[in-house]
N, C-alpha and C positions, 0 to 999 in steps of 0.2 A: 504494499498499502505505499504512495504516495502519498506525500503532508501537500493538504489545501489551501486557501489563503484562509478559510474558517479555523483551520489548527493553527495556523498562525496568530490569528486571532485570537483563541484562548488560551494559547502560550500569555502572550502578550497582558491575559488578563489573570491566568494564574503568578505568573509575575509583579502585577499590581499589588497584589492580596499576597502576597511575601513579603513584597517590601512594607503596605501598612500594616505586617505582623510582624516586622521586625527579623523574618526569618537569616537574612543575610547577613543581619548583623550579628544573631544569635549564633551562626554556623563558626566564629570566630571562638567562640567560647567549647566548639564541640570539638576542634580542629587545635587546640589551644595544646601543646604538650604533659600540660598540669590534671585535664581532665581526666578524669579516670573513672566509665562508665560502667563501673560495676561498684564503686563504692560513692559517688556520685549523690547528692540527696537527691528524694523522688521529688523532690519541689521545687527544682533547679527553672524558672521561667524561661529560659534559654534554652534549655534541649526539650522542653516542651513547646517549642517554637519552630526550632530544626521539627520533630517529630508530628506537627500538626499538623505544617504547608510538606511532609512530603509525605503522612497521608492522603493528603487535599490529591496530589501528585500520582498517586496508586488508586484511587478511587475511579480517578477522570479516567486511566490509560486502562484500568478493569472493566471498567464500563464502556467501551472504544468511544469516549467524547473531547477525546485529543487522541492524536498519532503517537503511541508509545516512541517508534523511532526520530522522533524528533524531538523529543522528553531526554529520550538517553544520549541524545545529541547534548542538550542542554547542561545535562545537572547528570551528575556521579552521584548517580542514586544506590550504588551497591558499592559506593566506599562512604557516602554516611553512613548506613544503611553498619557499615563494622564498627564505625565509629560509635553511634548512638544504637542499636540494635540490645546488645546487653543490659545498659537502663532499661532500653519497652520492655524486654522481657522481666525484667524486675517489676514495671509497673503493673503489667497484665498478673505478672502472680499477685501483686500486693493486693488488688482490685478483686483480684479473680473472675477476670472475665477475659478470658482467650483470644473474643473476637481485637483488643484494643491493638493499634498501627498493626492489623495485617495486612492493608492494603499495599502500606510502605514494603512493609516485611513482603508482600508478593511480588511488586513492582521489581526490588531490589534484585530478587533470586530468581527472577526473569531478564535481566539484563544480558544485554548479547556478552558471552564471553565470562560471566558469573558461574 
């Protein structure tokens, strides 16, 4: 499937959402050498922003609302999941909700070369 102008518009909307959420700045936290997803407090707002943004990406791709290849070309989804996945899994366990961030995980596992 080749990305369309509609996909491009959707991608711009997702970028706007990410900016308004503050996820781009929050990514600095999760890629900082001091960040440990195994021990970070489960109420870390920056990690929450990154998780929410990527869960939204995963939901849109999984439901065919935006071209997957375009998303994978734009974002390093599997790399972000590697950084925050253990944190997300801890949140799942803490909340007792197996669906928490499942679309982000799905997106990362389905990335080309993952």
